[in-house]
Structure formats: structure tokens, C-alpha cells
N, C-alpha and C positions, 0 to 999 in steps of 0.2 A: 504494498499500500505506500511505503514510503517512496518506492520508486515512481510508482504515478501521481503522486502528489506534488513531488519536484518537478515533474515533466511537465503537471498544467500548470506550476508556477512558471517557469518557465515560458512556457509557449503563451500563458498570456502576456507577461510582464515584455516581450519580445513584439509587440502588435502594435503599432502606433494608435491604435483606438483606443488602447490602457490608457494612453497617455490624456489623451482627450478630456478623458471623462474627469480627470486631475484636473484639467482645466477650465472645465464643468461646472463642477462642484465647486472651486474656490469663485469663480466667477458670483454662482448663482449665493453661495453666503456671504459673499463680501457684500453684494449690492444689497440683500437683505439688511443684515448687519447696519450699513452706512444710510440707510431709510431713517435707524433708529439713534441715530447721533444726537440728534438734539430733545430726545426725550429722556426721561431717569435715568433708563436701562431695560434691559432685558431678564425677568424672570416672571414662573409663574405661565399660566395660560393666556395671553392677550390678542391681539388681532395679527400681530407680527409671527407671535406663535401659532395661528394656526392660518395663516399663509405659509411659512418652512413647514410644517405639517402637512398642509395639502402638497406642497408641490414634491415632497417626498415621496406619496402617495402617486403621484403621477407619474412622477422618472422611472421612480429607484423599481417596482415592478415590473414595468415593459424592459427597463435593460437586463435585468437580471433574469427573465421570462426567455430573453430570447439570448442569451449569453450560454445559459444553463443549456436549454434545446439545443442551439448549433454546436457544443461542446462534443452531444451524445449524436447529433447525423453528421457532422463532420467525415467522424471516425467511420460510420456504416457507409458513406459515400466515398472516402478514399480508399477502402478498403482496411486499413488499421484493424477494427474490429474482428475480421476475419481472421486478421494475423495475431491478434493477441488472445481468440480462441484456441491456437496452437500452443499457448504458454499454459503452466500452470500457476494461473491468476482464476481466482475463483468470480463471481459474481458480484457477490457483496463487497468484495474489496475492490474491485474494477470501479464501482460506485462511489464507494467512501472515498477513495482514492483522489476521484475526480471533483467530488463536493471538496474534499479540504484543500484541495490545491483552489479550485475557484472564490471559493468562501475567505482564503488568505490573501486571496490578490486582489479580491473587490475589497477588504474590508481596511487592508493597507493601502491602497489608491484612497478610500474616502475618509478614513481619519488622517493622513497626509492633507488631503484637500479640506477638514476640517480643521484641523490646524491652524493652516497658513493663514483661513478665515477666521480663525479668533482671535491670531496677530493684528493682521488688518485691522478687526474691529478694535483691541486694545491700542494700537496705535492711533485711532481717530478718535477715542478716549470714551467710546462705549463701556458703560459697566457688565458685563455677562457675570449673572448669576452660577457657581458651579452646576447647581442642582439642575438649573435649567439647560445647562452646556450637559450634563449628563445625562441628562432625559434625551434631549434631541438626538444624540450619539446611540444611545441605547435602542433607540427607537427606529434609526436609520439600519444599526445591525441587523435586528433583529426582519426587517423590511429583506433585508439581502440572505440572509439565513433562509426565509421562509419560501421564497418566490425562487431562490435558485434551484432549491430542491423539487417544486413544482416546475421548473423548469426543466429539469434532468430528466425528470416523469414524462413531460410531454414530448421530451427528445429521445425516449425508451418507445414510446408509441409513434411516432412518427415517422416516413420511411424516408423521405427527405427532407432537405432544408426546408425549402419553399413549405412542406405542410407544418416543419418545425417554427415557421413563422408566421403561417397561418393559425397554427392552433395555442402560440403565445399572444397572439397578437386579439384572437375572443378569449382568450382565458381573462387577459388584462382588462379588457372593452368590459368583459360580465362582473369581474369580482370588484372592478374601480371606478368605472364609468358610469354605468347603468345598474349598480349593485342597487340604491335607493328607492330608483323607480320599478325596478323587478321588485323588489320585497313588496313596495304598496299594489304593487297590478296582484301578487298572488295572496297577499293575506288579504284584501279586497273581498275574494273569493272564498273564506272560511268563515267562520262564524264568529261572532264578536268574542266570546270568552276564551276564544283560542289563539288570538292575535298575541295577545300577551306573550306567554309561552313560546309561540313560535320566533318573535321577534327575537327573544334569548337563544333559542336554539339556534336562527339564522346568523348572528352575531360568533358562534361558533366554530360556522361553518366557513366564514370569509376569514381568514387570517389575518387582512389588513384589519380588519373591522374590529377585531380583537384585539390587536396590537393599540389601534388608534383609542379604543375606549379605555385598554388600563392605561395608557399613558396620562389622559386626559384624569384621569383619575388619583393615579399620584401626583400633579400637580393641583391638588383639592378641587378641583371644578367637578367634579362627580353630579355635582345639581342639574346640571344642565339637561342631563338625558331622563330629567323627571323623575317622579315619587315612585313609579314602579320598579325603579330601577336600586332603588337604597338598600337593600337586599343585598345586593350584589355589588354595587359601591361602599357599603361598609365591609363588604368580605374580602375586597380586592383592596384595601386600604389597611386592613390587619394583616400579619405577620404573615398569613398564608395566600395572600396573594400572589408572593411571589413562588412561594411553591407550586399554584398554581398556574402560572405563566413557567415554569421550568415543565412541569409535567404537559401541559397544552406543546410546548415544544419538541417533547419527545414522544408524543403519541401522534402528530404531526409527522415528523421523521419517521417514525416506525412502517404506517400506513404507506405513505407514499415510495419510502424504500422495497415494502413490500410488494408492492402492485409492480414497479419498475424492474426488482428483479424477475418478476413471473414473466414481463415482455420479454425481456433479455433474454433468458433459458428457452423462450419461444421460438428465439431470432435465433439461437443458437445452433439448434437443431433443423432450421428451416435447409 
């Protein structure tokens, strides 16, 4: 697995697009920080915080889905997958190695760009709360984590890069762009007493919504979700909240990786 990890890391860092992400995130965060230079500072859930969270929700999932799915389909189309099948490398080792390499590379470029943006903000005289910075940073890393896993799964299900691209864009469009609209439309068809529990189940089905919900609660702004979510808000604010987050991330990983292994096993014997 270590060799796969290092191979994926080297492949990513040698691509020019990798460094374009660095420039992109530096520009995005620096501009958002500079917009707040005349205010008291950045802390808690404010308008600029909501803007940053929305930008991260729009950009990070799409990039990670495409990168993750292309990582698999590129090897399928180039014949590297068939070559790897001749080596004593198990499918779980292959998947975890690729995921570790991709996660390391994307976390590194995001961390560097976020750090540079923080320096720009401090030079401009903006007061940045440590809790606020850690919240945004953790939220971003978790988005990278969940959508890289989903991207790898889509790559195992798609036969070509074109199909992987279409699947990635479709998943991003449904989970990020039209999720609220789709939820309202579907819940409008069920009896009223079932709406509240189904909305909570829907939050668990969409990792982006779950992470957004968790982040806002950690900033003591859970009241915006309404009284029906009070029990969940109190639960997430307690020590059990972090245990739930870790458990959710692990279950998400196991489910999608199990499905990915099944798809790859079928391809291995075709």
C-alpha cells in the first residue's frame, strides 16, 4: 500500500493542474479575508463565514469527485489496472493506497494555500479567530475526505473517463446544487408527520449536509435550524458529537469502499 500511496502522491504533484488548485484557493480565501478588513474580525458564523462555506461546498466536492473518479478510470483506459492485476496486490490495498495518496496530495495543497491566505489576512490587519480558522479548515478536510471516497467509488463503476465525468457532475449537481429543491419536492409527497424524521434521515444520506450541519452547531449557531432540531443540536454540542462525526466518517468509508471492492472484483474477472 505504501508504494501505491507514494506513486499516487508523485503522480498528483507532477501535474500542473495540482498547482493551479494552490493558486485558486489562495486567491479565493485572500479575497474573502480582504473583504472583511474593515470589520472587527472573523469569528463565529457570520455573513462572510456563510459565503466561505458555500464556496467550499460548491468547489471542493466537484473537484474531488472528478479527481477521485479519474484516478481509477485513467488506469482502466491506459491498461495499468490490467497490469496491476498480475501483481500480488489485493483490491482493498489498491483502493486504500490510492485514497491515501490522493488525500495526502489534496490536503497538502489546501493546507498550504489556506496558510498563505492566513498570512495575507494577518498582514492586512484582519483579526482571525483560531476557533474559526480551525472550523473552516476541518470542514474543508472532511469535504475532501468524503468526496474523494465517493469519487473513487464512481470511478470503479464507470468504464471510461467520459462516463466518470458525467457521473461526478451528476452526483455533485444532485448532492450540492439541487438537494434542497429535491428534498422539498419529495417531502411534499409524504404525510406531514413523516416530514420531520425524513429530513433528519436525509441529512445523514448527504455527507455535505451532515458536515455543514455539524460545523454550524460547533459555532453555536444551531438555533437557525429551528426547534425541531434542538435534540440533535444538544447532542452534537456535547462530547458525543465528535464521536458521532468519527463514526459517521468510518461508516461512510466502509460502505463506499465495500461497494468499490465489489465493482473492481467484477472487473478483475471480466
